[in-house]
Backbone as CSV, one residue per row, in Angstrom:
resi,resn,N_x,N_y,N_z,CA_x,CA_y,CA_z,C_x,C_y,C_z
1,MET,-8.390,10.858,3.443,-8.516,10.407,2.064,-9.621,9.359,1.966
2,THR,-10.485,9.496,0.962,-11.562,8.535,0.760,-10.991,7.214,0.257
3,PHE,-11.328,6.127,0.946,-10.847,4.793,0.606,-11.701,4.160,-0.486
4,PHE,-13.002,4.447,-0.419,-13.964,3.884,-1.358,-15.093,4.882,-1.548
5,SER,-15.545,5.035,-2.782,-16.635,5.991,-3.011,-17.564,5.525,-4.117
6,VAL,-18.827,5.868,-3.947,-19.853,5.702,-4.971,-20.348,7.099,-5.301
7,ASP,-20.338,7.461,-6.564,-20.688,8.819,-6.963,-21.887,8.820,-7.900
8,ASN,-23.004,9.330,-7.374,-24.211,9.557,-8.181,-24.638,8.308,-8.960
9,MET,-24.683,7.193,-8.248,-25.025,5.931,-8.903,-26.533,5.786,-9.100
10,GLU,-26.909,5.299,-10.269,-28.292,4.929,-10.551,-28.312,3.534,-11.165
11,LYS,-29.362,2.784,-10.828,-29.613,1.516,-11.489,-31.102,1.427,-11.788
12,ARG,-31.403,1.347,-13.089,-32.801,1.269,-13.523,-33.069,-0.068,-14.194
13,PHE,-34.219,-0.634,-13.908,-34.703,-1.831,-14.572,-35.987,-1.453,-15.308
14,GLU,-35.863,-1.230,-16.614,-36.999,-0.768,-17.408,-37.596,0.474,-16.737
15,GLY,-38.828,0.382,-16.227,-39.439,1.580,-15.650,-39.151,1.791,-14.181
16,LEU,-38.392,0.872,-13.543,-38.137,0.941,-12.107,-36.735,1.464,-11.828
17,THR,-36.644,2.470,-10.948,-35.339,2.953,-10.488,-35.066,2.325,-9.134
18,ALA,-34.148,1.360,-9.102,-33.850,0.628,-7.863,-32.822,1.344,-7.005
19,VAL,-31.876,2.036,-7.651,-30.882,2.861,-6.957,-30.935,4.229,-7.603
20,ASP,-31.143,5.256,-6.781,-31.474,6.580,-7.307,-30.486,7.627,-6.803
21,SER,-29.490,7.954,-7.642,-28.526,9.032,-7.366,-27.843,8.869,-6.009
22,VAL,-27.318,7.682,-5.739,-26.653,7.397,-4.464,-25.185,7.802,-4.531
23,SER,-24.759,8.587,-3.548,-23.346,8.929,-3.377,-22.940,8.556,-1.956
24,LEU,-21.777,7.912,-1.832,-21.350,7.390,-0.536,-19.833,7.373,-0.470
25,ASN,-19.278,7.936,0.594,-17.843,7.886,0.834,-17.561,7.008,2.053
26,VAL,-16.584,6.127,1.926,-16.175,5.264,3.029,-14.681,5.451,3.239
27,TYR,-14.298,5.619,4.493,-12.900,5.865,4.818,-12.250,4.591,5.358
28,GLU,-10.943,4.516,5.210,-10.215,3.316,5.602,-10.462,2.987,7.065
29,LYS,-10.706,1.705,7.343,-10.942,1.144,8.677,-12.287,1.536,9.265
30,ASP,-13.182,2.073,8.456,-14.566,2.305,8.885,-15.318,0.986,8.988
31,ILE,-16.356,0.974,9.838,-17.421,-0.026,9.729,-18.692,0.765,9.463
32,VAL,-19.257,0.587,8.277,-20.440,1.338,7.861,-21.615,0.377,7.723
33,GLY,-22.743,0.714,8.362,-23.961,-0.063,8.223,-24.899,0.593,7.229
34,VAL,-25.463,-0.189,6.327,-26.458,0.307,5.369,-27.765,-0.423,5.677
35,ILE,-28.769,0.312,6.129,-30.035,-0.297,6.498,-31.156,0.252,5.625
36,GLY,-32.312,-0.383,5.731,-33.470,0.056,4.970,-34.484,-1.069,4.913
37,PRO,-35.738,-0.748,4.681,-36.777,-1.776,4.602,-36.598,-2.647,3.367
38,ASN,-37.334,-3.730,3.316,-37.311,-4.587,2.121,-37.657,-3.755,0.883
39,GLY,-36.882,-3.950,-0.186,-37.138,-3.210,-1.416,-36.527,-1.831,-1.451
40,ALA,-35.685,-1.505,-0.460,-35.086,-0.166,-0.405,-33.979,0.026,-1.429
41,GLY,-33.430,-1.083,-1.954,-32.342,-0.981,-2.930,-30.995,-1.412,-2.401
42,LYS,-30.960,-1.988,-1.188,-29.694,-2.352,-0.561,-28.928,-3.395,-1.373
43,SER,-29.595,-4.493,-1.711,-28.911,-5.562,-2.441,-28.529,-5.134,-3.854
44,THR,-29.385,-4.336,-4.489,-29.044,-3.834,-5.824,-27.806,-2.952,-5.762
45,LEU,-27.713,-2.105,-4.747,-26.535,-1.263,-4.556,-25.294,-2.132,-4.400
46,PHE,-25.370,-3.158,-3.536,-24.235,-4.062,-3.344,-23.859,-4.759,-4.645
47,ASN,-24.854,-5.209,-5.397,-24.576,-5.922,-6.644,-23.895,-5.022,-7.670
48,CYS,-24.262,-3.747,-7.687,-23.596,-2.786,-8.584,-22.166,-2.518,-8.123
49,ILE,-21.981,-2.366,-6.826,-20.652,-2.082,-6.281,-19.686,-3.227,-6.568
50,THR,-20.192,-4.463,-6.480,-19.310,-5.630,-6.541,-19.259,-6.296,-7.911
51,GLY,-19.805,-5.641,-8.928,-19.638,-6.116,-10.290,-20.629,-7.159,-10.759
52,TYR,-21.651,-7.456,-9.942,-22.657,-8.442,-10.357,-23.765,-7.798,-11.182
53,LEU,-23.887,-6.483,-11.091,-24.789,-5.720,-11.952,-24.030,-4.519,-12.492
54,GLU,-24.374,-4.097,-13.693,-23.765,-2.899,-14.271,-24.641,-1.697,-13.946
55,PRO,-24.093,-0.669,-13.278,-24.903,0.520,-12.978,-25.380,1.185,-14.266
56,THR,-26.549,1.791,-14.213,-27.037,2.562,-15.352,-26.193,3.816,-15.538
57,SER,-25.797,4.412,-14.419,-24.904,5.574,-14.460,-24.216,5.705,-13.114
58,GLY,-23.203,6.568,-13.080,-22.450,6.781,-11.846,-21.079,6.129,-11.895
59,GLU,-20.277,6.400,-10.862,-18.903,5.907,-10.815,-18.588,5.309,-9.451
60,ILE,-17.658,4.344,-9.459,-17.167,3.721,-8.233,-15.653,3.844,-8.232
61,HIS,-15.096,4.280,-7.107,-13.643,4.359,-6.956,-13.231,3.557,-5.715
62,PHE,-12.137,2.817,-5.849,-11.595,2.036,-4.738,-10.094,2.220,-4.717
63,LYS,-9.580,2.699,-3.601,-8.147,3.015,-3.472,-7.711,3.945,-4.598
64,GLU,-8.541,4.949,-4.870,-8.273,5.996,-5.855,-8.272,5.488,-7.302
65,THR,-8.763,4.290,-7.526,-8.829,3.728,-8.878,-10.281,3.606,-9.319
66,PRO,-10.645,4.046,-10.535,-12.010,3.814,-11.033,-12.226,2.308,-11.244
67,VAL,-13.273,1.747,-10.618,-13.510,0.303,-10.727,-14.951,0.004,-11.154
68,THR,-15.620,0.988,-11.747,-17.031,0.838,-12.090,-17.284,-0.358,-12.994
69,ASP,-16.363,-0.633,-13.920,-16.589,-1.699,-14.894,-15.829,-2.982,-14.552
70,TYR,-15.319,-3.086,-13.319,-14.577,-4.291,-12.938,-15.527,-5.462,-12.708
71,GLU,-15.111,-6.648,-13.138,-15.827,-7.884,-12.830,-15.526,-8.296,-11.383
72,PRO,-16.394,-9.143,-10.766,-16.190,-9.532,-9.363,-14.812,-10.117,-9.079
73,ASP,-14.278,-10.958,-9.980,-12.979,-11.580,-9.712,-11.848,-10.547,-9.743
74,LYS,-11.973,-9.562,-10.608,-10.955,-8.512,-10.686,-11.016,-7.627,-9.444
75,LEU,-12.215,-7.340,-8.962,-12.369,-6.586,-7.720,-11.772,-7.354,-6.544
76,ALA,-12.005,-8.669,-6.507,-11.463,-9.485,-5.419,-9.937,-9.436,-5.415
77,ARG,-9.338,-9.499,-6.600,-7.873,-9.434,-6.665,-7.355,-8.074,-6.209
78,LYS,-8.179,-7.050,-6.366,-7.781,-5.716,-5.903,-8.009,-5.545,-4.405
79,GLY,-8.823,-6.439,-3.818,-9.037,-6.384,-2.370,-10.443,-6.057,-1.934
80,LEU,-11.403,-6.051,-2.879,-12.806,-5.786,-2.545,-13.579,-7.092,-2.690
81,VAL,-14.098,-7.594,-1.580,-14.727,-8.909,-1.539,-16.074,-8.798,-0.835
82,ARG,-17.027,-9.652,-1.226,-18.346,-9.625,-0.613,-18.782,-11.015,-0.173
83,THR,-19.760,-11.030,0.740,-20.502,-12.245,1.040,-21.943,-12.035,0.571
84,PHE,-22.733,-13.102,0.628,-24.119,-13.047,0.169,-25.075,-13.378,1.309
85,GLN,-26.306,-12.866,1.195,-27.322,-13.123,2.213,-27.527,-14.627,2.392
86,ILE,-27.612,-15.359,1.290,-27.648,-16.815,1.332,-26.246,-17.292,0.966
87,PRO,-25.494,-17.823,1.945,-24.090,-18.157,1.692,-23.920,-19.085,0.498
88,LYS,-22.944,-18.747,-0.350,-22.633,-19.575,-1.508,-21.568,-20.589,-1.098
89,ILE,-21.996,-21.830,-0.892,-21.084,-22.872,-0.453,-21.177,-24.054,-1.407
90,PHE,-20.220,-24.962,-1.279,-20.257,-26.226,-2.003,-20.750,-27.289,-1.021
91,PRO,-22.015,-27.689,-1.104,-22.603,-28.531,-0.057,-21.970,-29.901,0.077
92,THR,-21.385,-30.448,-1.003,-20.810,-31.787,-0.929,-19.313,-31.762,-0.671
93,MET,-18.784,-30.587,-0.306,-17.397,-30.478,0.114,-17.361,-30.215,1.608
94,THR,-16.274,-30.592,2.258,-16.144,-30.322,3.679,-16.005,-28.824,3.927
95,VAL,-16.223,-28.445,5.167,-16.063,-27.041,5.558,-14.653,-26.566,5.227
96,LYS,-13.660,-27.354,5.571,-12.273,-26.956,5.311,-12.007,-26.804,3.820
97,ASN,-12.480,-27.742,3.022,-12.237,-27.647,1.579,-12.988,-26.481,0.955
98,ASN,-14.154,-26.120,1.495,-14.855,-24.927,1.042,-13.989,-23.688,1.239
99,ILE,-13.269,-23.669,2.347,-12.400,-22.522,2.636,-11.163,-22.546,1.731
100,LEU,-10.575,-23.717,1.585,-9.371,-23.837,0.761,-9.613,-23.435,-0.689
101,VAL,-10.789,-23.793,-1.215,-11.059,-23.542,-2.629,-11.171,-22.051,-2.927
102,ALA,-11.366,-21.252,-1.878,-11.470,-19.811,-2.074,-10.115,-19.133,-2.241
103,GLY,-8.997,-19.896,-2.045,-7.664,-19.316,-2.210,-7.461,-18.793,-3.623
104,GLN,-6.830,-17.641,-3.728,-6.665,-16.972,-5.020,-5.259,-17.183,-5.580
105,ASP,-5.149,-16.996,-6.906,-3.857,-16.941,-7.602,-3.005,-18.179,-7.344
106,HIS,-3.622,-19.352,-7.433,-2.900,-20.590,-7.189,-1.945,-20.870,-8.353
107,PRO,-0.618,-21.035,-8.068,0.318,-21.320,-9.162,-0.050,-22.581,-9.925
108,GLY,-0.710,-23.540,-9.262,-1.093,-24.781,-9.915,-2.128,-24.601,-10.997
109,GLU,-2.741,-23.417,-11.064,-3.686,-23.151,-12.130,-2.972,-23.011,-13.471
110,GLN,-1.678,-22.778,-13.423,-0.900,-22.729,-14.657,-0.541,-24.171,-15.053
111,LEU,-0.778,-24.512,-16.285,-0.680,-25.906,-16.721,0.679,-26.533,-16.393
112,PHE,1.761,-25.837,-16.678,3.079,-26.429,-16.460,3.286,-26.777,-14.994
113,ASN,2.966,-25.819,-14.108,3.147,-26.062,-12.687,2.256,-27.197,-12.198
114,ALA,1.029,-27.234,-12.723,0.106,-28.277,-12.300,0.643,-29.662,-12.663
115,LEU,1.257,-29.787,-13.854,1.750,-31.077,-14.306,3.071,-31.459,-13.644
116,SER,3.902,-30.469,-13.371,5.242,-30.768,-12.875,5.345,-30.737,-11.356
117,GLY,4.319,-30.171,-10.684,4.364,-30.123,-9.224,5.531,-29.292,-8.723
118,THR,5.633,-28.055,-9.173,6.771,-27.198,-8.841,6.770,-26.829,-7.363
119,GLY,7.938,-26.333,-6.925,8.058,-25.873,-5.539,7.095,-24.747,-5.225
120,ASP,6.837,-23.871,-6.207,5.889,-22.776,-5.983,4.510,-23.308,-5.634
121,THR,4.086,-24.345,-6.343,2.774,-24.926,-6.098,2.696,-25.509,-4.691
122,ILE,3.714,-26.277,-4.325,3.731,-26.918,-3.006,3.747,-25.865,-1.899
123,GLN,4.561,-24.820,-2.086,4.651,-23.764,-1.081,3.328,-23.029,-0.945
124,HIS,2.691,-22.773,-2.078,1.416,-22.062,-2.050,0.349,-22.902,-1.346
125,GLU,0.294,-24.193,-1.648,-0.676,-25.071,-1.005,-0.459,-25.121,0.495
126,SER,0.802,-25.100,0.916,1.120,-25.118,2.343,0.623,-23.846,3.028
127,LYS,0.793,-22.706,2.348,0.324,-21.438,2.911,-1.197,-21.391,2.991
128,LEU,-1.865,-21.917,1.954,-3.323,-21.965,1.967,-3.823,-22.836,3.115
129,GLU,-3.191,-23.971,3.295,-3.567,-24.887,4.366,-3.432,-24.207,5.727
130,GLU,-2.322,-23.513,5.918,-2.075,-22.819,7.182,-3.112,-21.715,7.404
131,ARG,-3.392,-20.961,6.346,-4.373,-19.879,6.444,-5.766,-20.428,6.753
132,ALA,-6.144,-21.507,6.095,-7.460,-22.108,6.329,-7.585,-22.580,7.769
133,GLU,-6.556,-23.219,8.285,-6.594,-23.712,9.663,-6.702,-22.551,10.657
134,GLU,-6.011,-21.451,10.364,-6.106,-20.264,11.234,-7.531,-19.741,11.273
135,LEU,-8.155,-19.639,10.094,-9.524,-19.123,10.027,-10.507,-20.073,10.711
136,ILE,-10.327,-21.358,10.502,-11.194,-22.348,11.152,-11.118,-22.201,12.669
137,ASP,-9.917,-22.012,13.173,-9.733,-21.830,14.614,-10.325,-20.503,15.082
138,ASP,-10.027,-19.424,14.359,-10.518,-18.097,14.744,-12.045,-18.035,14.774
139,PHE,-12.689,-18.741,13.845,-14.141,-18.659,13.710,-14.869,-19.840,14.366
140,ASN,-14.135,-20.546,15.229,-14.732,-21.620,16.034,-15.438,-22.676,15.179
141,LEU,-14.797,-23.068,14.084,-15.358,-24.090,13.208,-14.581,-25.406,13.265
142,THR,-13.674,-25.520,14.236,-12.830,-26.708,14.319,-13.657,-27.981,14.441
143,ARG,-14.707,-27.925,15.234,-15.526,-29.122,15.486,-16.192,-29.633,14.213
144,VAL,-16.448,-28.730,13.259,-17.185,-29.134,12.052,-16.336,-29.053,10.788
145,LYS,-15.037,-28.885,10.918,-14.218,-28.613,9.727,-14.226,-29.769,8.737
146,ASN,-14.443,-30.991,9.220,-14.470,-32.144,8.320,-15.883,-32.598,7.972
147,GLU,-16.871,-31.821,8.405,-18.262,-32.091,8.037,-18.542,-31.552,6.639
148,TYR,-19.473,-32.200,5.937,-19.946,-31.610,4.689,-20.653,-30.299,5.001
149,ALA,-20.457,-29.312,4.158,-21.048,-27.988,4.406,-22.570,-28.054,4.458
150,SER,-23.162,-29.039,3.788,-24.621,-29.181,3.810,-25.143,-29.574,5.188
151,ASN,-24.255,-30.067,6.074,-24.690,-30.567,7.381,-24.583,-29.545,8.508
152,ILE,-24.009,-28.377,8.231,-23.817,-27.407,9.309,-24.992,-26.430,9.374
153,SER,-25.097,-25.724,10.489,-26.236,-24.827,10.718,-26.131,-23.569,9.865
154,GLY,-27.248,-22.833,9.803,-27.260,-21.584,9.044,-26.262,-20.581,9.574
155,GLY,-26.149,-20.485,10.892,-25.178,-19.568,11.479,-23.757,-19.961,11.163
156,GLN,-23.483,-21.273,11.203,-22.147,-21.743,10.850,-21.841,-21.497,9.379
157,ARG,-22.875,-21.549,8.541,-22.657,-21.243,7.121,-22.281,-19.776,6.939
158,LYS,-22.856,-18.901,7.758,-22.473,-17.479,7.689,-21.002,-17.319,8.090
159,LEU,-20.578,-18.045,9.130,-19.175,-17.999,9.532,-18.277,-18.579,8.436
160,LEU,-18.732,-19.671,7.818,-17.979,-20.256,6.706,-17.852,-19.267,5.554
161,SER,-18.932,-18.553,5.270,-18.904,-17.556,4.201,-17.873,-16.467,4.495
162,LEU,-17.803,-16.045,5.755,-16.796,-15.054,6.160,-15.390,-15.611,5.966
163,CYS,-15.179,-16.849,6.379,-13.862,-17.470,6.214,-13.453,-17.516,4.745
164,ARG,-14.388,-17.893,3.886,-14.090,-17.967,2.453,-13.686,-16.595,1.916
165,ALA,-14.406,-15.559,2.343,-14.073,-14.207,1.894,-12.692,-13.795,2.380
166,LEU,-12.337,-14.203,3.601,-11.066,-13.778,4.177,-9.873,-14.533,3.603
167,MET,-10.111,-15.659,2.939,-9.005,-16.344,2.259,-8.399,-15.459,1.181
168,VAL,-9.173,-14.504,0.689,-8.690,-13.581,-0.344,-7.903,-12.428,0.282
169,GLU,-7.945,-12.337,1.628,-7.285,-11.264,2.377,-7.725,-9.887,1.880
170,PRO,-9.015,-9.574,2.025,-9.555,-8.317,1.489,-9.134,-7.096,2.294
171,ASP,-9.148,-5.959,1.623,-8.999,-4.671,2.293,-10.373,-4.076,2.604
172,LEU,-11.351,-4.387,1.745,-12.731,-3.918,1.923,-13.650,-5.125,1.821
173,LEU,-14.422,-5.366,2.883,-15.320,-6.522,2.938,-16.760,-6.027,3.012
174,LEU,-17.575,-6.464,2.061,-18.989,-6.109,2.021,-19.808,-7.318,2.450
175,LEU,-20.594,-7.156,3.492,-21.361,-8.256,4.073,-22.848,-8.025,3.824
176,ASP,-23.471,-9.000,3.178,-24.891,-8.910,2.826,-25.711,-9.674,3.869
177,GLU,-26.328,-8.930,4.786,-27.191,-9.469,5.845,-26.538,-10.648,6.572
178,PRO,-25.388,-10.406,7.225,-24.687,-11.500,7.907,-25.427,-12.050,9.119
179,PHE,-26.420,-11.302,9.634,-27.134,-11.749,10.833,-28.510,-12.328,10.536
180,ALA,-28.934,-12.287,9.287,-30.283,-12.744,8.932,-30.424,-14.236,9.182
181,GLY,-31.456,-14.628,9.935,-31.753,-16.031,10.178,-30.777,-16.730,11.092
182,VAL,-29.998,-15.960,11.865,-28.965,-16.542,12.723,-29.409,-16.458,14.184
183,GLN,-29.181,-17.528,14.949,-29.530,-17.539,16.360,-28.713,-16.506,17.120
184,GLU,-29.286,-16.036,18.241,-28.722,-14.898,18.968,-27.264,-15.097,19.356
185,GLU,-26.916,-16.302,19.843,-25.530,-16.503,20.284,-24.554,-16.409,19.127
186,LEU,-24.982,-16.841,17.933,-24.101,-16.725,16.775,-24.084,-15.309,16.213
187,VAL,-25.179,-14.562,16.384,-25.168,-13.139,16.014,-24.050,-12.427,16.769
188,GLU,-23.977,-12.689,18.066,-22.942,-12.053,18.887,-21.549,-12.485,18.445
189,GLU,-21.404,-13.751,18.088,-20.100,-14.235,17.642,-19.695,-13.601,16.316
190,ILE,-20.637,-13.532,15.378,-20.333,-12.919,14.079,-19.976,-11.450,14.256
191,ALA,-20.735,-10.743,15.108,-20.442,-9.328,15.371,-19.050,-9.157,15.970
192,ALA,-18.684,-10.049,16.885,-17.351,-9.978,17.495,-16.261,-10.228,16.460
193,GLN,-16.519,-11.160,15.531,-15.537,-11.441,14.487,-15.382,-10.247,13.546
194,ILE,-16.482,-9.575,13.234,-16.415,-8.393,12.368,-15.601,-7.292,13.040
195,THR,-15.835,-7.101,14.346,-15.071,-6.101,15.098,-13.583,-6.434,15.075
196,ARG,-13.254,-7.709,15.277,-11.848,-8.125,15.274,-11.206,-7.891,13.904
197,LEU,-11.931,-8.238,12.850,-11.414,-7.999,11.497,-11.123,-6.527,11.274
198,ASN,-12.052,-5.688,11.709,-11.885,-4.252,11.543,-10.675,-3.741,12.334
199,GLN,-10.495,-4.263,13.541,-9.342,-3.867,14.347,-8.031,-4.301,13.705
200,ASN,-8.105,-5.334,12.863,-6.918,-5.799,12.133,-6.736,-5.085,10.799
201,GLY,-7.560,-4.063,10.545,-7.335,-3.202,9.383,-8.287,-3.373,8.223
202,VAL,-9.293,-4.264,8.341,-10.238,-4.469,7.248,-11.374,-3.455,7.343
203,THR,-11.626,-2.742,6.270,-12.773,-1.824,6.188,-14.009,-2.656,5.854
204,VAL,-15.139,-2.344,6.514,-16.322,-3.200,6.386,-17.554,-2.353,6.072
205,ILE,-18.356,-2.825,5.114,-19.686,-2.269,4.856,-20.683,-3.412,5.029
206,ILE,-21.705,-3.179,5.847,-22.694,-4.216,6.150,-24.066,-3.723,5.739
207,ILE,-24.800,-4.526,4.964,-26.198,-4.196,4.741,-27.063,-5.131,5.570
208,GLU,-28.098,-4.555,6.173,-29.008,-5.309,7.036,-30.399,-4.697,6.947
209,HIS,-31.378,-5.534,7.177,-32.748,-5.028,7.322,-32.965,-4.547,8.756
210,GLY,-32.446,-5.307,9.710,-32.604,-4.961,11.123,-31.640,-3.879,11.568
211,ILE,-31.928,-3.299,12.718,-31.171,-2.150,13.201,-30.369,-2.470,14.460
212,GLU,-30.950,-3.241,15.367,-30.442,-3.327,16.733,-28.970,-3.708,16.810
213,THR,-28.564,-4.774,16.147,-27.170,-5.216,16.222,-26.226,-4.191,15.617
214,LEU,-26.627,-3.569,14.513,-25.740,-2.626,13.829,-25.461,-1.381,14.656
215,VAL,-26.431,-0.926,15.430,-26.234,0.295,16.221,-25.032,0.155,17.141
216,GLU,-24.853,-1.036,17.710,-23.732,-1.267,18.621,-22.431,-1.562,17.879
217,LEU,-22.529,-1.967,16.619,-21.365,-2.481,15.894,-20.683,-1.447,15.008
218,VAL,-21.462,-0.610,14.317,-20.895,0.222,13.246,-20.490,1.601,13.757
219,ASP,-19.601,2.242,12.999,-19.192,3.619,13.292,-20.177,4.624,12.701
220,ARG,-20.831,4.187,11.631,-21.677,5.096,10.866,-22.823,4.314,10.251
221,MET,-23.975,4.962,10.168,-25.167,4.314,9.639,-25.699,5.105,8.448
222,VAL,-26.001,4.368,7.362,-26.606,4.956,6.169,-27.963,4.290,5.975
223,VAL,-28.994,5.085,5.700,-30.344,4.552,5.541,-30.811,4.764,4.114
224,LEU,-31.221,3.662,3.466,-31.782,3.715,2.117,-33.293,3.535,2.182
225,ASP,-33.991,4.274,1.337,-35.431,4.074,1.169,-35.786,4.423,-0.272
226,ASN,-36.483,3.528,-0.932,-36.853,3.728,-2.338,-35.645,4.085,-3.205
227,GLY,-34.508,3.453,-2.902,-33.319,3.626,-3.720,-32.476,4.846,-3.421
228,SER,-32.893,5.670,-2.445,-32.171,6.901,-2.133,-31.710,6.904,-0.683
229,ILE,-30.620,7.610,-0.413,-30.146,7.776,0.958,-30.985,8.850,1.640
230,ILE,-31.603,8.476,2.780,-32.422,9.441,3.518,-31.766,9.876,4.825
231,ALA,-30.689,9.192,5.236,-29.963,9.587,6.448,-28.572,8.977,6.399
232,ASP,-27.604,9.671,7.004,-26.215,9.218,7.006,-25.522,9.900,8.173
233,GLY,-25.011,9.097,9.134,-24.329,9.710,10.258,-24.138,8.758,11.416
234,ASP,-23.970,9.321,12.598,-23.800,8.558,13.827,-24.997,7.627,14.032
235,PRO,-24.763,6.336,14.356,-25.868,5.380,14.435,-26.996,5.801,15.363
236,GLU,-26.674,6.244,16.560,-27.720,6.620,17.517,-28.553,7.773,16.987
237,SER,-27.895,8.751,16.386,-28.622,9.903,15.851,-29.480,9.510,14.665
238,VAL,-28.923,8.672,13.796,-29.645,8.288,12.582,-30.916,7.529,12.905
239,VAL,-30.824,6.539,13.793,-32.004,5.703,14.047,-33.100,6.448,14.794
240,ASN,-32.768,7.587,15.357,-33.789,8.381,16.046,-34.359,9.506,15.189
241,LYS,-33.890,9.613,13.952,-34.467,10.607,13.053,-35.902,10.224,12.714
242,ARG,-36.769,11.197,12.718,-38.180,10.929,12.460,-38.404,10.254,11.105
243,LYS,-37.666,10.709,10.096,-37.857,10.149,8.756,-37.484,8.667,8.729
244,VAL,-36.449,8.293,9.485,-36.030,6.899,9.549,-37.076,6.072,10.282
245,LEU,-37.565,6.595,11.394,-38.600,5.892,12.150,-39.849,5.676,11.296
246,GLU,-40.218,6.687,10.544,-41.401,6.565,9.690,-41.188,5.501,8.613
247,THR,-39.949,5.418,8.121,-39.649,4.418,7.094,-39.869,3.010,7.622
248,TYR,-39.531,2.804,8.893,-39.613,1.459,9.457,-40.975,1.133,10.066
249,ILE,-41.636,2.124,10.666,-42.868,1.799,11.381,-44.082,2.501,10.802
250,GLY,-43.928,3.172,9.660,-45.061,3.842,9.035,-45.211,5.269,9.527
251,GLU,-46.125,5.965,8.924,-46.342,7.375,9.263,-46.720,7.510,10.733
252,MET,-45.963,8.319,11.457,-46.234,8.502,12.881,-47.406,9.456,13.071
253,ASP,-48.185,9.203,14.105,-49.319,10.080,14.394,-48.835,11.475,14.748
254,GLN,-49.461,12.463,14.153,-49.113,13.829,14.465,-49.983,14.316,15.629
255,PRO,-49.369,14.812,16.713,-50.177,15.308,17.832,-50.988,16.527,17.414
256,GLU,-52.228,16.567,17.820,-53.100,17.689,17.489,-53.128,18.695,18.631
257,THR,-53.137,19.957,18.279,-53.307,21.000,19.271,-54.806,21.213,19.489
258,GLU,-55.147,22.039,20.485,-56.558,22.298,20.769,-57.267,22.936,19.582
259,SER,-56.520,23.639,18.735,-57.120,24.303,17.587,-57.237,23.347,16.401
260,GLY,-56.702,22.064,16.590,-56.783,21.070,15.515,-55.669,21.201,14.516
261,GLN,-54.641,22.059,14.797,-53.516,22.203,13.880,-52.444,21.199,14.207
């Protein structure tokens, strides 16, 4: 059964078609990599999927429900959550508080509970605290948990972004270039965390410009170029397709025969 699908999606900006008739099926517990050169349409596709842009046409289904017109917060409540290439953090809050603030459906948001300090509010805050501490430990952020988020490294911000997304306890996690600008040792750590999440039942879609890390990480690779899918399949097979190679390194030289053909 298809867990998530995009059907014949297009996104046009005046005269530019950024996403061109894209159809994609993702199955539960998959890790799918979406690659392509700069300007291929990867981020636009993600923005349409996650409610930050309205598709010009096409449909999105998640857990057999049409979600094409869902706003990002409604998608998150359903279990579809994303991160961003540049992590969205609160720089003047601590790492731990950045994670805590991502907790959803807080009973204290209701005026009566907020004023009266009900047992539901206290219990919920206790669960959020416990969940945040678990994520901080799992993602090796204990040393910096009380630091302002503005003081931590770019790689640690990527880990913080993952923690914030996981506070929502997603079923489908979309990661926007989680390895971009990250030092090698943290690339390996982030990849290991993604694998662990997937083993715990989270379905993952990753968009990246680079190829090397994804080949070892994902079950399936999808290649976008000029807004269209040009390859979809086993990572090793996909990255060795001539059309994919040409997309990344330019037109390959054609060997000439003695007759010049």
